[in-house]
C-alpha positions as CSV (number, residue, x, y, z in Angstrom):
1,M,-16.2,-16.7,-37.4
2,R,-18.8,-18.9,-35.7
3,L,-20.5,-18.9,-32.3
4,G,-19.3,-21.3,-29.6
5,K,-19.8,-22.0,-25.9
6,I,-17.3,-21.6,-23.2
7,D,-18.3,-21.9,-19.6
8,S,-22.0,-21.6,-20.5
9,M,-21.3,-18.2,-22.2
10,T,-21.7,-17.5,-25.9
11,V,-18.6,-16.2,-27.5
12,F,-17.2,-15.9,-31.0
13,L,-14.5,-18.4,-32.1
14,L,-12.0,-16.5,-34.4
15,S,-10.8,-17.9,-37.7
16,D,-7.5,-17.1,-39.6
17,E,-9.2,-14.0,-40.9
18,I,-8.1,-10.8,-39.3
19,A,-11.4,-9.8,-38.0
20,F,-13.4,-9.3,-34.9
21,P,-17.2,-9.2,-34.1
22,P,-18.6,-5.9,-32.9
23,P,-17.6,-5.1,-29.3
24,H,-21.1,-4.7,-28.1
25,L,-21.7,-8.4,-28.6
26,A,-19.3,-9.1,-25.7
27,S,-20.7,-11.2,-22.8
28,R,-21.7,-9.5,-19.5
29,D,-18.1,-9.8,-18.2
30,G,-16.6,-8.4,-21.3
31,L,-15.4,-11.6,-23.1
32,L,-16.0,-11.3,-26.8
33,A,-14.1,-14.0,-28.6
34,V,-11.4,-16.7,-28.4
35,G,-8.8,-18.0,-30.7
36,G,-7.0,-16.2,-33.5
37,D,-3.4,-15.2,-33.1
38,L,-1.3,-12.4,-31.7
39,S,0.0,-11.0,-35.0
40,E,0.7,-7.2,-35.2
41,R,-2.2,-6.9,-37.6
42,R,-4.7,-8.6,-35.4
43,L,-3.5,-6.7,-32.2
44,L,-3.6,-3.3,-33.9
45,L,-7.1,-4.0,-35.3
46,A,-8.2,-5.2,-31.8
47,Y,-7.1,-1.9,-30.1
48,R,-8.7,0.1,-32.8
49,M,-12.0,-1.7,-32.0
50,G,-11.7,-1.3,-28.3
51,I,-10.7,-4.9,-27.8
52,F,-7.6,-6.3,-26.0
53,P,-6.2,-9.9,-25.3
54,W,-6.1,-11.2,-21.8
55,F,-5.5,-14.9,-20.9
56,S,-3.4,-17.1,-18.8
57,D,-0.8,-19.8,-19.8
58,G,-2.5,-22.9,-21.0
59,E,-5.7,-21.1,-22.1
60,P,-6.8,-20.1,-25.6
61,I,-6.3,-16.5,-26.5
62,M,-9.2,-14.5,-25.1
63,W,-10.3,-11.2,-26.4
64,W,-12.1,-8.8,-24.2
65,S,-14.2,-5.5,-24.4
66,P,-15.6,-4.7,-21.0
67,D,-18.4,-2.4,-20.2
68,P,-17.9,0.0,-18.5
69,R,-14.3,0.9,-19.5
70,L,-11.7,2.6,-17.2
71,V,-10.0,5.6,-18.7
72,L,-7.8,8.5,-17.6
73,Y,-7.8,11.8,-19.4
74,P,-4.3,13.2,-19.0
75,S,-5.5,16.6,-18.0
76,E,-7.5,15.1,-15.1
77,V,-4.6,13.2,-13.4
78,R,-4.4,13.5,-9.7
79,V,-1.1,13.3,-7.9
80,S,-0.7,13.0,-4.1
81,K,1.4,15.5,-2.3
82,S,3.7,12.8,-1.1
83,L,4.3,11.4,-4.5
84,K,5.0,15.0,-5.8
85,K,7.6,15.3,-3.1
86,V,9.2,12.0,-4.4
87,I,9.2,13.3,-8.0
88,R,10.8,16.6,-7.0
89,R,13.5,14.9,-5.0
90,G,14.6,13.0,-8.0
91,V,14.6,9.6,-6.3
92,F,14.2,8.0,-9.6
93,R,15.7,8.4,-13.0
94,V,13.0,8.0,-15.7
95,T,13.5,6.9,-19.2
96,M,11.3,5.8,-22.1
97,D,11.8,2.9,-24.6
98,V,15.2,2.1,-23.2
99,A,14.4,-1.3,-21.7
100,F,11.1,-2.5,-23.2
101,L,11.9,-6.3,-22.8
102,Q,13.0,-5.8,-19.2
103,V,9.8,-4.1,-18.3
104,I,7.5,-6.4,-19.8
105,T,9.3,-9.5,-18.5
106,A,9.2,-7.8,-15.0
107,C,5.5,-7.3,-15.4
108,A,5.0,-11.0,-16.3
109,L,7.0,-12.0,-13.1
110,C,4.9,-9.8,-10.8
111,P,2.6,-12.0,-8.6
112,R,-1.2,-11.6,-9.0
113,Q,-3.3,-10.6,-6.1
114,N,-5.4,-13.8,-6.5
115,G,-2.3,-15.9,-6.5
116,E,-2.7,-17.2,-10.0
117,G,0.0,-17.1,-12.7
118,S,0.7,-14.1,-14.9
119,W,-1.4,-13.3,-17.9
120,I,1.7,-12.0,-19.7
121,V,2.8,-15.3,-21.1
122,D,5.7,-15.9,-23.5
123,S,3.6,-15.5,-26.7
124,M,2.5,-12.0,-25.3
125,I,6.0,-11.0,-24.6
126,R,7.0,-11.9,-28.2
127,A,4.0,-10.2,-29.6
128,Y,4.3,-6.9,-27.8
129,S,8.0,-6.9,-28.3
130,K,7.3,-7.0,-32.1
131,L,4.9,-4.1,-31.7
132,H,7.7,-2.2,-29.8
133,E,10.1,-2.9,-32.7
134,L,7.4,-1.5,-35.1
135,G,7.1,1.7,-33.0
136,F,3.6,1.0,-31.6
137,A,4.4,-0.2,-28.2
138,H,6.4,1.8,-25.5
139,S,7.8,1.4,-22.1
140,V,8.4,3.9,-19.4
141,E,11.2,2.9,-16.9
142,A,12.1,4.2,-13.4
143,W,15.6,3.5,-12.2
144,H,17.0,3.5,-8.7
145,E,20.7,3.3,-7.9
146,G,21.3,2.0,-11.5
147,K,18.8,-0.8,-11.3
148,L,15.3,-1.0,-12.9
149,A,12.9,-0.3,-10.0
150,G,9.6,-0.1,-11.7
151,G,7.9,0.7,-14.9
152,L,5.0,0.1,-17.4
153,Y,4.2,-0.5,-20.9
154,G,1.4,-0.1,-23.4
155,V,0.4,0.5,-27.1
156,S,0.1,3.9,-28.8
157,I,-2.2,4.5,-31.7
158,G,-3.4,7.8,-33.0
159,R,-3.8,10.1,-29.7
160,C,-4.8,7.2,-27.4
161,F,-2.4,5.1,-25.2
162,F,-3.6,1.7,-24.3
163,G,-2.1,0.9,-21.0
164,E,-1.2,-2.9,-20.5
165,S,0.7,-3.4,-17.3
166,M,3.0,-1.9,-14.7
167,F,5.4,-3.4,-12.1
168,T,7.4,-2.0,-9.1
169,C,10.3,-3.4,-7.1
170,V,10.9,-0.1,-5.1
171,S,8.1,1.9,-3.5
172,N,6.7,4.5,-5.8
173,A,8.8,3.6,-8.7
174,S,5.8,2.6,-11.0
175,K,3.9,5.6,-9.8
176,V,6.6,8.0,-10.8
177,A,6.9,6.3,-14.2
178,F,3.1,6.6,-14.6
179,V,3.2,10.3,-13.9
180,A,6.0,10.8,-16.4
181,L,4.0,9.0,-18.9
182,V,0.9,11.1,-18.3
183,N,2.9,14.3,-18.5
184,H,4.6,13.1,-21.8
185,L,1.0,12.4,-23.3
186,Q,-0.1,15.8,-22.3
187,E,2.8,17.4,-24.1
188,L,1.8,15.3,-27.2
189,S,-1.8,16.3,-27.0
190,F,-3.1,12.8,-26.3
191,D,-6.8,12.4,-25.6
192,M,-6.8,9.5,-23.2
193,I,-5.2,6.5,-21.6
194,D,-7.2,3.3,-21.8
195,C,-6.8,1.6,-18.4
196,Q,-9.0,-1.3,-19.5
197,V,-10.4,-2.6,-16.3
198,T,-11.1,-0.8,-13.0
199,T,-8.6,-0.8,-10.1
200,D,-8.6,1.3,-7.0
201,H,-4.9,2.4,-7.7
202,L,-5.9,3.9,-11.1
203,I,-9.0,5.6,-9.7
204,R,-6.8,7.3,-7.2
205,F,-4.8,8.8,-10.1
206,G,-8.0,10.3,-11.6
207,A,-9.2,7.5,-13.8
208,K,-13.0,7.0,-14.2
209,E,-15.4,4.4,-15.8
210,I,-17.2,5.4,-18.9
211,P,-19.8,3.5,-20.9
212,R,-18.3,1.2,-23.6
213,D,-20.3,3.1,-26.3
214,T,-18.7,6.4,-25.1
215,F,-15.3,4.9,-25.0
216,L,-15.7,3.5,-28.7
217,E,-16.8,7.0,-29.9
218,Q,-13.9,8.7,-28.3
219,I,-11.2,6.3,-29.5
220,E,-12.7,6.6,-33.1
221,K,-12.0,10.3,-32.9
222,S,-8.6,9.8,-31.2
223,L,-7.5,7.1,-33.8
224,S,-8.3,9.4,-36.8
225,T,-5.1,11.3,-36.2
226,P,-1.7,9.8,-37.4
227,T,0.2,7.4,-34.9
228,M,3.4,8.8,-33.6
229,R,5.5,5.6,-34.3
230,G,9.1,5.1,-33.3
231,K,11.2,5.4,-30.1
232,W,9.8,8.0,-27.6
233,M,12.4,10.3,-26.0
234,F,12.3,11.2,-22.3
235,T,12.6,14.8,-21.3
236,P,13.0,16.0,-17.6
237,S,9.8,18.1,-17.9
238,C,7.8,14.9,-18.5
239,S,8.7,13.6,-15.0
240,Y,9.2,16.7,-12.9
241,K,6.8,19.4,-13.9
242,D,4.1,20.1,-11.5
243,T,0.7,18.9,-12.7
244,P,-2.0,21.4,-12.5
245,A,-4.4,18.8,-11.5
246,T,-5.8,18.6,-8.0
247,S,-3.3,17.3,-5.4
248,L,-4.5,14.6,-2.9
249,N,-3.4,14.4,0.8
């Protein structure tokens, strides 16, 4: 690897070697490196080091490690009273790992708030579909009247779930899928969900920012346990149990 300049910021240019510079060398906005590939070996190493890819079509692959980092501890999830009512009514049927390609494709098609194109480009879809085939990437789907209404996907390593993206076509669908995921991770004794970057939506669910150094220390411990590879199976308790965490109005 060698140093280069992009937009007056110093970043690392990756070679064919499956390696990354230390995350603490990232620029102020979190950009660490560019280049490399999206092979499963490189992606899994990136997540283990607290790094993730994020780039748009026509750009080189960009690798990020922001400071602070947004995380959600499953036991601290907050669910609004209105959302709990939706969950109890069974408005949505929730599944896991049933329609991964549909979910990631739907996430890619969702318009971004700034009006730019999606960062989930074709190469990302292929790469994460491969991780799904290998048992590392998972999806949660919310169905309404037989159609996919919302969902999310991410990568599971050790006892950490690295959230990537979510989408919704019907109000509350992605929220119900997210609560099902959190409850599932609680049952599996997962330590945290890496939410990557801060959004008001996730903060309302109880996510909070922590220093990158703290995040790296915590994932090192979480990733020391064996990864639960393979297809995740949905159980009704994952979606409909009443979370003990504080309800919001």
